[in-house]
C-alpha positions, 0 to 999 in steps of 0.5 A: 489512471485513465478511463471514464471512471478514473476520477473515482479511482483517484478519489479513492486512492487519495483518501487517507482513511482508505489507505489505512483500511487497506494497510490493516487488511494486509495484516488480516489473519486471512491470507486471501484477504491479505492477497486481495488487499495487496492488489488494492495497495499497489494502486495506492503505491504504484499506479497513483503518481499524484499522491496526496500529502497525507498518503505520502506521509503515511507511506513514508512513515511506514516505509521500513515496516512495509518493505519488511512486510513485503519481503515476506509477503505470501512467500509460502504461497510462492506468490511474491510482490513485484520487485519494483516497489517504489522507494520512499524517503526515510522519516521517523519510524513509528509502531504499526502501520498508519 
């Protein structure tokens, strides 16, 4: 992240509540909302190299569910997420995102 407003983006992606909000948008009934939420989710996962501990914990906790979700994401639209999704160490599995 670079630029004059990078501090705003960093603050946003290190806030656990923002991550939970975006993850819930990934499950929205609207495919358009899911698609746009995915683009924001990528910033949490890929762009932010210095994730807060809370963000890392939620991503690890939901690792298997996120990978399963992403493998089917927007497949009917022919728009698939990047195959370069990061891997997270496994930890206990829970129900639902966040």
